Each structure stands twice: as structure tokens, then as C-alpha cells.
N, C-alpha and C positions, 0 to 999 in steps of 0.2 A: 346311359352307362359311359359313353365316350366322353360326355361333358364332365362326368365325375372323375374319370381318369385324368383328363386335362387339368382339372382343378388340383388334384393331388400332385401332379407333376409340377405345376406352377408353384405349389406350396413348398415342395422339396427344393426347387431352384431358389426360392426366396430364402429358405433357411440356410442354404449353402452361401448365398450372397451375403446374408447378414453376418454369418460367421467370418467370411472373407473381409467384410467391411470392418470388423473388429480386429481381426488378426493381422491384416496387411500393415496398418499403421503401427501396430505393436511390434511386428518384426522389423520394420524400417527403423523405428526409434530404438529398439534393443540393439540393432547393429550400430547405430550412431553412438549410443552409450558405450558399447564395447570399443568402438574406435576411439572415443574420448577417454576410455579407461575409467568410466564412472561406475560407482557401486550400483547394483550388485555384480557388475561385470569387471570391476577393476579397483585399484587402490584409492582412486579419487572420489570426492563426493560433492554435493551441491552447496557447499559453504561459501557462497558469494552473494553479493547484492542483497536484495530483500529476502532471498531464500535463507541465507545464513544469518542475517541480522534480525529478521522478523519471524518467518515461518517456523524455523527450527525452534527458537525459544518459546514462541506462543503455543505451538502444538505440544512441545514437551511439558510446558506448564499445565496445559489442559490434561494431558495424559497422567501426570504425576498427582495432581490435586484430586482428580476423580478416583484414581485407583487407591489413594490413601485417605479418602473420605474428607479431604480438606477443601473441596470446591465450594466457593461462595460467589455471590453476584457482585461482591466488592473485593478488590484485591489491593494489598499493600505492596505488591510487586510491580505495579504500574506507576512509576514515579513515586510521589509521596502518597498515592492512594487514588483509586478511580473505580467507578463502576465498570464491570467487565462485559456487559451486553453489547455495547457498540464494537468492542474489539472482536468478540466472537462472530457477530453478524458480518463484519467487514472482512475477516480473514479466514475463519475456519468452520463456519456452520455449513458443512457439506458432508453428505453421507460417506464420501471417500475418506474423510478425516478419521473415521473409525479404524482405518487400517493401522494407525499408530499404536493402537492397543495390542496389536499382534507382535510388536517389537519391543525389546528392552530400551531403556533410555539412551544407552551408548550407541544404539543402532537406529536412532530416530531419523538420521539422514538417509539411511537405506529405505526406511518406510516412505519417506517423501519421494524418493526415486520411483518406487512402485506406484504411488498415488499419481504421479505425472504420467507414467506409462499407461496406466489404466484409464485415466481421464482422456488422454489423447485418443486411445483406441475406442472409447465410448463415443467420442465425437463422430468418428467414422461410422459407427453403428447407427446412431440416431439420424445422421445425414442419409444413410441408405434407407432407413424406414421412411423418411420424408419423401425421398425421390420415388420410392416404390409405390407409396399410397397416394401421393399428390398427383402423379402423372400416370398411375395405373400401368406402369411398365416394370418388368423384372427381367434381368439379364446380367451377364457378367460385366458388361460395359458400365453398369451402374457403379462398380467399384472404382472406376477412374475418378468419378466425381466425389464420392464419399471420402476417398483417400486424399484428394486435393484439398478438401475442406479441413480434414483432421490435421494436416501438416502444412497449412497455408502459412504465408509470411507472418501473420499475427502470432500464430502458435510458435513458430521458429524463434521470434524475437522475445516473446513474453511468456514462454512456457514456465519459467521459474516464478512468475507471479500467478501461482496455480489457482488462486481464488477466482480468477477470471475464466478459467477453462470450463467451469460448470456452466457458465452462460452460453458457451459454444455448444455444450452438450444439449441444453434445453432449447436453443434457438430453432433447430429444425422441427421440433415437436410443437413449439408455439406456432410456427408457420403452417404446419400441417393442421393444427387446430383451427387456424383462420380459414384454410381451404374448406374444411368440413363445415365451419360456421356459415360460410357463404354458399356452399353447394347444397348442404343438407340441413342447415339451421340447427346444428348440434354444437353447442358451445362448451361441452364438458371437457374435451381434450385441451382446448385453448385455455380455459380457466385453470385447470389442474397444472398444466405445464408452465403457465405464467406465474402461478403461485409458487411452484418449485423453483423457478428462476429467481424470484425475489427473495425467497427464503435462503437460497444458496449464496447469493450475494446481492444485497439490495442496490448497490451502486450500479452493477451491470443490469440488474432487474429494471431499474429506472430507464436505462437506455433501451432495453427490450420493449418497454411500454411505448416509447417514442417510435421505435421501429414498427411495432404492431399497428399503430395508427396509420403510418404510411403504407404498410403492406396491405392492410385491410381496405383502405381507399383504392389502392391499385387493383385489388381483386374484384371489388364490386364494379369498377369501371371496366376491367378486362373481361368481365363476365358478359358484356354486351358484344354481340358479333359485329355491330357497326358503330360508327361514331354517334354518340348520344349525348344530349345535354346533361350536365352534371346534376341539375335539379331533378330531371327525369330519372336519373340513375338512383338518386337518393329515395325517390318515391317508390321505385320498383323494389328496393332492398330495405324497406322500412323494418321488416321483421329481423333481418340480419343485423341491421344497425342497432336495433333495440337489444338483441342478444349480445352484441359486441360490448355495448355499454354495461349491461348487467354482468356479463362475464368479467370484464375489466374491473368493475367496482367490487365484485365478490373476491377476485384475486387480491386486490388491495386490502379488502377487509379481512380475509383469512390470514394475511401476513401482518396484520396490525400488531400481533403479539411481539414481533421483532421490529417492525417499522416505527411504531410510536416511541418505545424506549430508545431506539437507535437515533431517531430524529432529535429527541430531547438531549441525548448524549452528544451528538455531533454539533449541536448549537453551542456547546461548551468548548469546542476546539477552536484553534486559530483559523480553521478553514471557513468560518462564518464571515470572515472579513471580505469586503467587496472592493475591487479595483476597477476603475472605469476603463482602463486599457483593454480589459478582457471583453468589453462589450462594443468594440469598434467594428465596423463592417470592412475590416482590412483583410487582405489575402494572407494565407499562411504558407503558401508554396506557389511554384510556377510550373511550366511545362516539364521541368526536370523530374516531376513525379512519375512521368511515364516510364522512366528507367526502372521503377519499382516493379514493373511487370516482368522484368528479367531477373534471373537468379543473382544472388550476392548483392542485393540492393542495400542492405543494412547489416551492421555487425554490432556486437555488444559494446565495442569501444565507445560508441556514441549513443548508447541506449537512453541517455537522458533527454536527447532531442534529435530527431531525424524525420525523414519524410514518412507518410503513411505506408505501412508494410502491406503491399497489395499482391505479392507473389502467390500464384496458385498453379504454376506450371505453364510452359509455353503452349501446350495443347489447349488448355482452357482459355488462354488469352486469344488464341487463334479462333476458337469456336465462338467467342463473344463477337468477334468481327464477322464471322460467317453468319451469325444471326442477323446482322444488319445488311448483309449482302445477299442472302439466300432469297430466291424467288418464291420459295414455298411459304414464306412468312409474310403475311399481309402488312401493308404499310401502316394501318391503324394499330396493329400490335407492336410494330417497331416504335411508333411514336409514343405509345403508352410506356413501353419499357424504357425508352430513352428519358422520358420525363421522370420516371421513378429513380433512375440512376443519377440524373442531374440533381434532384432534390436531396438524395442521400449524399452525393458528392459535395454539395454545398455545406453539409454538416461537417465535412472534413476541411473544406477550403476556406470558409469565411470565419473569422475569429468569433464574431457574435454567435453564429449558429454552433460552432465548435464548443464554445463555452456552455451554451444551453445543453448540448448533448452530454457534457461532462458535469452535470448537476450544478451548472452555473459557477463552476470553479475551474480555471485552467489547470491541467495536471502539472504537478511539480516533478517533472521527469516522466518517462514512459508516455510520450504524447500519442495522440490519435488512437485512443483506446476503443473508439467506435469503428475502426477500420474493418473489422471482421464482418460487420453488417453489409458493407459494400462488397466484400469478397463473396459473401453468401448470395447476394443478388446477382453478381456476375456469374457465379456457378450455375444458378438457376437458368440464367440466359444461355449459358454454354450448353446446358443439358437439353434445352429446347432446340437449340441449333443441331445438336447431335441427333435428336429424334427425326429430323428432316432428312437423314441419310444424305449428307452433302455430296458424297462421292457420286451419287446417282442424280440428285436433284439440281446440281449446279453445273453449268457448262464451263469450258476451259477458261474463257475470259473472266468469268466470275471467280473461279478458283485463283487465278493470277491476281485479280483485284484484291481478294482477301489477303493473299501473301504480301502484296505490295503495301496495303494499308498497315498490316502488322509490322512489317519491317520499317516502314516510314515512321510510325509512332515510336518504336523503340529507338531509332536513330535520333529523332527529335529529342527524346528523353535523355539519352546519354550525352548528346552534344550540349543540351541545356544544362545538364548537371555540372558542366565545367565552365559555365558562363554565369547563369543567374545567381547561384549561391554566393559567388564572389561579389556581385553587385549588391546583394542584400547586406553582406558584411561591410562593404565600403559605406553603404548608407547608414548603417548602425552597427557598431562593433560590440553587440551584446553577446552574452554567454550563449544564448540560443542560436544566434546567427553563426557564432564560432563553431559550435558543435554541428550545426547543419552543414556548414561548409566542409567540415572534416568527414561527415557521414556519406558524402556522395561516392557512388561506386567508381572504381577505376575504369578507364576507357576500354581495357582489354575485355571487360565483361560484355561489351556490345557485340564483339565478334562471336563470343560463345552463344549469346542470346540469339543472334541471327542464324547461327548454325543449327541451334536447337529448333528454332522456328521453321527453318527449311526442312529439317528432318521430320518434324511433326506434320508439316504440310504434305510431304510425300506419303507418309503412312495414313494420314486422314483421308486423302483423296484417292486412295486405291479403291477401285470399284467393287471388288469382291470382299465381303466381310468375313474372311476366314478367322477362326479363333486365334491362329498364330499371329495375325496382324494386330488384333486387339491385345494380345499378349505382349507384342513388341511396344505398342503404345503404352501399356501399363508399366513395362520395364523402364522405358524412357522417362515416364512421369515419376515413377518411384525414385529413380536415380536423381532426377532434378530436385525433388522435394527433400530427399535425404541429403543431397549435396548442399542445398540452400540452408538446411538446418545446421550443418557443420560450419558453413561460412558465417552464419549468424552468431555462432558460439565463439568466433575468433575474439581474442582479448580477454576471455573469462579466466580468472585465476581460481581454479577449482581448489577445494580444500582437500585435506589428507584424512582418509577414513581411520586409519590405524592411530594417527595422532589424536583424532577426536575422541576415540574410545579411551585412550590412555589418559589424556588430560581432563576429560570430563570426570572420570572417577577420582582423579587427584584433587580437583577443585571441590568436588562434592564432599570428599572426606575432610578437607580443610574447613569448609563451612559447617560441617557436622560438629566440629569442636566448639563452636560458639552458639549451638542450638539455633542456627539461622532460620530454620523453617518452623520454629516454635510459634504457635498461634494462640497460646492460652495465657497463663499468668505471667510469663516472661516475654511479653511482646516487646520487641525492640527492633531497631534498624541496624543494618550492616552496610558498610561502604567497602565494596570489593574493587579497589582501584585498578588492579592489574592481575587477571587470572591467567593461568597457564593455557587455558583453552584457546587463547589467541595464537598459539603455535600451530593449531590445526588449520588455520586460515592462511592461505598464500597471499591474499590481498590484505588491505588495512582492516582492522577490526577494533572498534572503539568501545566495546563492552556495554553499550546502552541497555541491552535487554538481558544482561546476565541475571538480574533478579528473577526474570521469568524462567530462564533456562535452568537455574538451580533452585528455584522456588524459595526465595528469601525476601524479606522486606528491605528494599533498597531505596534509592532516591533518584535513579536514572530511568529513562524510558525512551523508546523510539517507535512511534506508530502514527498512523494517520488519525488516531482517535485520542491523542494526547490532550488532556484538559489544559486549556490555555491559561486559566487563572493560576493553576499550580505551577506551570512552566514560568510564567511571568514573575510569580512570587519568588521562586528559586533564583531566577535570573537577576532580579533586583537585589538579591543578597550576594550575588557574585558568581553563581554557577554558570558554567559554559553552556550556551544553547545556540547552535548555529542556525536553527530555523524553528518553525512552529511545530515540527514533528519530533524534535530531539531535545532532551535535557541530559546533561552529563554529570557524573560525580566530581569532575574536575572543577575547582574553584572553591573548595571548602575552606573554612576557618573553624576554630573551636567554638566560635559563636554560632555558626550555622550547624555545627554538630549538636549543640544544645537545642537549638530551635527545631531541628528535625528528628531528634531522638536517636541519634547514631551512637551505638554502644561500642562497636568494634570497627576498626579500620584494618582491612586485609590487603596485603600485597604479596602474591606468591613468589615474587622475584627479590624480596628483601628478607633480611634476617634481623629480628624475628618476623615471621609472616603475619602474626596476629598482634595488633596493638589495642589493648583495652583503653578506652578513652575516659579520662577523669572528668571531662566536660559533660558526660552523660548525666542527665537529671531525670530521665524517664521519658516515655512517649507523651506524657502529659504532666503538668504541674501547675500549682496555683500561682497566679501573677496579679499585679495591680490592674484594676479595671481600665486604667488609662492606656494600657497596651492596645486596647481595641481601637484607639483613636490614632494610632501611629500610621502615617502615610509613607510608604516606601516610594522612592522616585527612581525612574529608569536612569541608567548610566551614572548612578551614584552609590555603588555597592557599599563601600567602606563607610560613607556618611550614614547610609541606612542602618548598618550594623551598630554604629555609635548611637543613633536615635533609639534603636531597640534596647540597647544596654541601659540608656538613661531611663526609659520607661519601665524597665524591669527593676530599677533601683540598684544597679551595679555601681561600685565605687568609681569616683572620678579618675580619669586617665587609665581605665582598664585597657582601652585602646590608645596606645601612646604614639603620636606621630613622631617620625624620625626627624633629625636635624639635617637639612641638606647643606653640605659644606661647599660643594662645587658641582657645576655642570659644564662639561666640555663637549664640543661637537666638531666633527670633521667628516669629510666625504668618506663613504664606506668603500672599502676595497673588496676585491674578489674574495680574499681570505675571510673578511668579516661576514660575507654572505654565503659562505660555503655550506652552512647547515640549513639555509632557506630552501624550501621546495621550489622546483623550477617554475611552477605557476606564478609564485609571488616574486621570484627573483627577476623574471623577464618582463614583468608588466611595465610598459613604458608610460602609460597615461597617468600613473601614480606620481610621476615626477622623479627627481633625483633621490638617491638613497644616502643617508648619513648614519654614522655611528655616533651615538650619544652615550656618554658615560656620566653617571651620577654618583657622587661621593657622599655617603651617608654616615651619620652617627646614630646608633641604636639607643633609644631612651628607655627601654624596658626589656627584661629578660623573657624571652618567649619566641613564638613563631613570628617571623617577619613576612608581611604580605605587601604586594604592590597592586595598583589598579590604575588603569589609564582611561579617565572619563572621555577623553577626546579620541580614543582608539588609535594611538599613534605608536604602539609597540608591536614589532614583528617578533612574536614569542619564540619562534624557532631559532632566532639569533641570540637569545638571552644568555647572558653570562653573569655570574656572581664571583667577584674576585678572580676573574679570568677563567673560571671553570664553567662548562656548559650547564645550563639550568633550564633547557627546553622542556615543555610539559609533555606528559605521556600522550595526550591527544593534540593533534595539530589544530591550533586555535588562531592561526594568523588571519588578520582581518576582522576579528571579533573581540568583544570585551569579556573579560572574566577576571576574577581575583587570582593572582599568581602567588604561589608559595615559594618564598626565597630562603627557607630553611630556618633552623633554630639558631638564635644568636644571643650573646650576653649583653647586658646593658653596658654602654660605653664603647662597644665594638665599632670600629670604623671600617667600612667596606665600600666596594664599588659595584654598581649595577650597570651593565652596558647592554645596549640593544641597537639594532638597526631600525631606522625610522624614515619615513618620507615627510614627516611633519615636525621638524626639529623645534620650531618655536612653541609648539603646543606641548612639548615634553616637560615644560616647567609646571604644567598643571597635573602631572602624574603624582599619585599619592602613594606614600610608603608608611606603614604603621606596624607596630609590634603589639601583640596581645600580652599584657602583663600576666605571666604564667601564675605567679603566687596569688595575686588578687583574684584572678578568675577562678582558680581552684576553690578559694574560700567562698566565692559567690555561688558557685554551682553546688557546693555543700548545702548552702542555705536553701537553694531551690529543691534539692532532693528531700529535704525535711518535709516538704509539702507536695511530694510527687503523687501521681495517681497509681495506686496499687491494684492491679487487675486481679479479679477473682478467678477461681479455677474453672468456672463455667463460661469464661470469656471466649468469644468468637470474633472473627474479623468483621462480620456484618452485625454483630451484637456485642458491643464493648461494655463490659460491666466492671466497675472498680470503685475504690474508696479513696477520698482525698479530704484533707483538712483545710477548711477555709478560715480566714481571719479578716478583720476589718481592713487591713492593709493589702491583703491578697484575696480578693473576693471574686476572681474569675479563673476558671479552669482553662488553661491553654492546652489544646490537644493538637499534636503535629500531624493533622489530617486536613486536607483542603475543605473549606466550608462550601461544599457543592450541594445542589438539590438532592434530596433523598434522605438526609439525616434528620432524626428527631431525637430529643433528649428528655430524660426525666431525672430529677434530683430528689432523692428520698421519696420516690414513688409519685411525685407530682410533675406534670409536664412543664417545661421551661422553654423559652425562646432562645435558640442558638444565636450567639453574637459572633460577628466576624472579628477575629483577633488580627488586627492590622489590615491594611489595604495595599495593593500593589499597583504599579503603573507601567504601561508600555508606551513607548514612543514609536517603535518600529515593530511590525509593519504599519500599525495604525495607533493613534493616540487613544488610549482607553484605560479606564480604572477598573480594578478587579477586587473581589473579596480575597481575604487571606486564609488563615487557618481557623479551625473550629474553636469557639469560645463559649463556655457554659457558665452562667452565673452561679455562684456558690453562697451558701449560708455560713454563718460563723459556726465553727465546730466541725464534726464529722459529716461528710456527705457521701451518700451512695449514688453514684452517677451511672446511668444506663443510656447508651446511645445505640439507636437502631438504624440500619440502612435498608431502605426499600427502593428498588430501582424505579425511578420516575417513569410513569406511563406503562409499566409492565402489567399491572392488574387491569387497567382500562383496556389495554391492547388485547389481553387474553379474553376479556369479555366480548369485545368486538369480533375477534377471530372465531370464537365459539359460536356466536350468533350467526355470523356469515357462513360458517361451515354447515350449520344446521339448515340454513336457508338454501345453500347450494345443493345439499343433499336432497331437499324436498323438490327443488326445481329440476334437478337432474333426473330424479326418479319419475316425476310426472311428465317431463318434457322429452326425455331421451330413452326412457325404458317403458313406462306405462302406456304412453300415447301410441308409440309405434306398435306395441303389443296389441292394443285395442284395434288399431287399423288393420293389423294382420288377421285377427280373428274376424273382423268385419268382412274382409275380402273373402275369407273361407266360407263364411255364412252365406254371402251373396252368390258364391260359386255353387 
């Protein structure tokens, strides 16, 4: 009876502890949101960085398309068209994402705030579950460690990349599953939790697989009470090793439904490029990393590159040191733990290993994404030290030694932070080294860290464990974690919630006027150059993902899953693309409008706001077969457009070069550079700056465009006839086709710009598109355009087009990517790539262009279907592995223990 009462009492304590593990991080984060005036506690919202540029548009697109029955596995809102499975698996395939369906579109940012709050709280809950069951201890002190993990430095710095938070939720359960696998030979929890991790985010799931291997090896070695040869350890744990491999393979198999199509989709991105620098055994930081164990180690200002975020509270840092000082912990245990931490630390420290942890690609911003694994191991170490009751088990010299070691490490870290990063920068003045130098904490943080360490030491080593002292430790830790979170948010330009609600509705209403979300017979693209939604952002906003946010077919995109061949194709035609993750609507000409099927151009800040384009010839139209042989070359955008026009049969001189009358150059003055952003104005290694003025005569009436093959124009300084002509998006340092306005034939004008390469300015190209000739030409194209039928869908395009002997190829403005199949008049045909594109940066490579479908003379009924590559095979593998897991779990973890139990009763 007494044992039963003790069990119930322990159960009640555990329930209260679990509730506290969830609620304490929630309260701390709610107070931080309230202090920052973030929705739902204030007028600001999370419209910044990836949250504003990616998560808000992607989740709103998902919400809208599902609620309106428009969801397809292919989307024309992703650049010029892309499969959507890689995007979903990378960003939003989390059960917490369902919260967005509880909020209207204009309040999507508030939904994301609640998702973050609940995810961080759930991290605390699962950490408490792990500690309670892995170490068979329950008590209020457990909340110290669960809270430290839920609000550790990684969470403070990367909470707005909320797709990664799911991995922190599942990590403690994966670790608990490994404990059960080694101790009880039960692999069910490990397999289920690893499966959930991979499904939530395959990128972090991959890292969790690597961690599982390391932690499993540690557990089977740690299971031996004395030092044992590794071969003997493997022999003693053959059953556990077998179950580990089976469970890991089943977890991978059960997630094949997302892994296989995602892998095939990611191979189409620019992230498949390999750079040898990422595989060198070079260090990524020095002893200055020790300063990260103190508060305020990193802020948002240098979020693109900084040291690993290791903060978990000074109490936890002290307990890690106590672990290695304590006489209650055997030397063999300390050695094993040390080796585990060293191996995990090498994954942060060495470039080669760090690249392997990050799926063999160095992160483009937000570095050391595997840091939370190291924090998790440190917290386990700290919890083991806590269980030794250091106040009673350590003598005074040992306590002083722990304090001295902690203080010494912090002092070394802060002193190094003001020496080593400067040396790195002097050795190589790269962008990463520049950001790393700026990211180092101020020296005054050392004094605060030492004070907190001393206070934690005093509270930790008090001999009597009264609840009030544990409460004081908890209060101190909560203050540290909450304060560090606020410091990490320094430099963030939060958005305005009221402005977002207002301007979202305005832009949505404007798009409704042109049937922008129409996906049936009137399928077309819209180029929304400048939406009023930008007023809701306090920081820069470049409209890359507006097509997702407002659910329309556009031409721009920003994501880590952007199809590289589509990006390169657009870039070769002159569109602005700063890197492999972004393609902008800036850089258009009427030729590109025709090639991409753009029917309307919108600008909410101009009158009229809507411009119907006479260059529109449909999303598809019949063209000469020789268009398929056109090769676009990188850094030759206007020549590429001229080649395309020749292949299409456009009249000669449709693109008319201007006559250059004069080129003058002088040194640039401060006034000439007043509009150049500081970053480009102050760069010394680029050489001197000059103002170059080109005098031109326009030879055709129409839009005048310029292009710099040698990339020698600083666009923010651009002027036409002395008037500012800088682009909407800052494109300094990159190539794209610039719009210099509408001009009449015979007009003489001047184009001036600042450059650091004046001699190369003579290679700059200026051409006008003959407005009259091009309108006549596009009328001819429209006569053989693809007319979509009423049953048309995004992933099943159905329409009719007339073919002739001169125009026997259907050009469709959708990238020729795997997954598409076509029939013409009910018979299967092979899709031909209409044009090919070339990239020279970051790698030299040739890519397919748009979809081309061979036509017969006369009327053709064309049907194109999209099936996500790998989805069907992945689903079959997942189903088979799920059935196999169910059988193995039932026989191994339910039926066999039940038979054993009945056998014991029968024998009794």
C-alpha cells in the first residue's frame, strides 16, 4: 500500500514538473515578447529576416490554397514554376503549422508568434520528459535544465527560423529512445521520434541521425562500469546494435515519402554545387568561443556569421565544470564524456566536419546550426553533476577549483574575443571574417558573466537544499535566459502589425482586379514590382515572395529550394539574381514579358497602378523549332534577347542599339556618390571611383535598356539626363538589365553612373526595343497562342493551339524540369527543351530552358501533367516500412514482453 501511495505521489510530482517545464519557458518568452512589443502583446510583429521574407509568405500561401481548394504539388507562385514538395518539407511540414488555419490572412504574423511560443515551450516539456525517464529522477530542480535547453543560445539567435525548433523538440525523445534501446532493447520510441524529426525538417533530421550515431556509441560504451575494449563492447551489445540499425533504417524508410521527392528536388537547386574550400581541415574559430558561455555573446546584427551560440546559463556552465572536478564521478566516466564532447565539438570547429554536419554544404548565413546538439550534451553533463549533490560531495578546495576554472575560461574567452578575430580579419578580409569581428561581445559582458558565475557558485554550494534556494537559482537562470534572448534580438527591425493588416488587404484588392489568382482558362503571370505591403516592414523588403503571399503567378522567388535552371534562365535574360536562392522581377524588358507570359505589370506607387502589356502573347504559343537550339550565355543578357528574337522570326532591328556620341570620365566627388549605400561607398579594395557619362542617340521609339557585361555600373548612382534613375531593388555589384525609360527615336540623352572600372565602361550596352515593330510581332504570336480549356489546372494544363510548318513547336513559359509529361491529340510526345541557359558563377554549367512540345500541322489538343518525381516510389517505401515497423514493434515490444509476463506468473 505504501509503495502504491509513493508511486501516485511521484506521478503527481511528475505531472506538475511537466506542466512547469512547458509553462516556465512560455511565461519567459511571453514577457520578452511583451517587452519587445511583439504581437499578440504589442503593435510590432515578426516581419524581418527569413520570418518576413519566407515563412509569412509560404505559410500564407499554404493556408490560402488549401482553404480555397487550389492546392497543387506544382506552383506557378515559385519563380516561373516549381514543384512544391521540397519547399514544404524544408519550411512548413510541422504539426504546429496547422495553427495558421485558426487565423485570417491579415493576422498570419500573429499566428507565427504563437507557433514560436508553443514550440519553445514544447522544447522544455520534451527535455523534462527525457531527464525524468533517462535518469529516473523527478523533482522541481529538473525544471532548471529543461528551461535552460528551451531558451538556450541557439533558440535565442535562431527562433525566427522556426522550422529548426521542431528538431529541438524531438531531440530529447530521440535520446530517450536510444537510452531505452541500450537498456531495454526497445527501439520503438527511437524509431518513432527519429521519423518525426525527419518529417518535421529533413535538414535537421539528417543532423539528428549523425548525433544518434555518436550518442548511441557513447551509451553502449558508458554502459560498461569499467574500461573495456571497444571490440568487446560491440560483442556485448550485438542485439542493441542490430536494433539500432533496424530502427534507423525503418525511420529513413518511413520518411521516404518526403525524403525521396525532396532529394530529387534539391538536386535541381544551386545548393548541389561543390566548393573545395568547404572540405579543408581548417579551424572556424579560436579560444574566443569560450565567451559564448556568457550572456550577450551574439546579436541579430551579425546573424549571418558569428561564433557558435552556446549560452545555457552560468549555472549550467558551472555544473559542467563541477562534473569534471567532482570526486563522486569516476575518472572513466569523465573520460568518456570528454571524448563525446570533443567529437561533437570538432563538428563545430573543423570546416570539413562542419560541412559534413550541414549536409555537405556550408550555410549561407546562420552558421553552426548544429550547436544545439553540443548544448544538449553539456546539459546532460550538468544534470549528472547536479545529481551528485556537489554542495555535500565536494570539499572547499574542489568548490574553489570549479569557480576558478569557470572564471578562467570566461576570462580567456573574452580576452581572446578582442584579439583573435582581428588576426583572422588581417589574414583575410572576407565578409565572414568582417562579420565575425563585429559579432564579438563587448568587454563589459565579462564582468557581468563573472558576477553571475560567482552568484551561481554561492547558491549552488549552499549545503542545505531548501526549496527557496532552488527557487533563487531558478529565478537567476530565468533572468539570464530571458536577458540573453533580449540581447540576441538587438538590431532587429520588427514590422508593424496594423500596417501589415491594412496594406495586405489593399494589395490583395489590387491583384483581384486582374484575376491574379486565376488558375483555369485565363492562366497568366503578373509582375507586381512594388506592393504597398513593403510599408509594413521597417527593414528592407525586396518583394521576392509576394507571389506566394498573395497567391498569384509571378516570376520572382526566394527560398533554399529555388530551381537553379529556372533562375539561371531568367538571369541570362537579364533578371536580377543576387545568389542561388533569389530571383527578382527587376530586369524585365518587353521581350522577357513575352517569353514569361506576363500579362499585367503592377506598381502600387504609380498612377495607373495596373499596366496591361501589349507584349503578352499567352503563357504558351507556337514558335519555330529552331528556338530549341538557342543557347543563352551568361553575362550577355541583351545579346541573348536578340538571339531569341531572331529565332522567333522577329523583324530585323526590333532591338535597336543606340549610337554612342561621347563618353566622358572624371573622378567621382562626394556629391556623385551621395546615393550609394555606405557598404559600397567605403570599400577601398575596389579602387578609386569615377563618374562616367555616356551621351547617346536613341535609334528606335520605345523602352531604352542598358546592360553592363563587365559589371562596372554602381546602379544606385545612376542618373538619366541628370535625374535619379536608381532601381527599386539595390543591385550594386551585380548584373541585370536596367530600364532607362521610354524615349523617342532621335532623342539625345546622357546616362551617368559611378564606376571603379572606367575603361570597361566602353563595353556597356544600350538598346531600344522598337515599340511599333514589336507590337506587330506579338500580334502574330498571339494568333497561335495556347488557349486553355475550362478544366485546366496548374498540375494538369490542358489547351488548344494551332501548329504550322513554320511554327511547329509549342513554347510554354514553364521550366523544363523533371516530372512533366505531355500528350498531343491524345498521343504521348517527348518534351523538348526550348532554349538552354548557361551559368558561369558560382560554377560553369549548362541548363535546360522552358518546356517545348512538338506540334502537328493544324489544331492540337495539348495536355501536360505534372507528377512529383519520387513521390509515388517514396510513398510505397514508406508504407512498406510502416507495416514492417508495426509488425516488429508488436512482436518485439508488446507480444514478447506479454508472453514473458504470463510465463513468470505460470511458473510462480
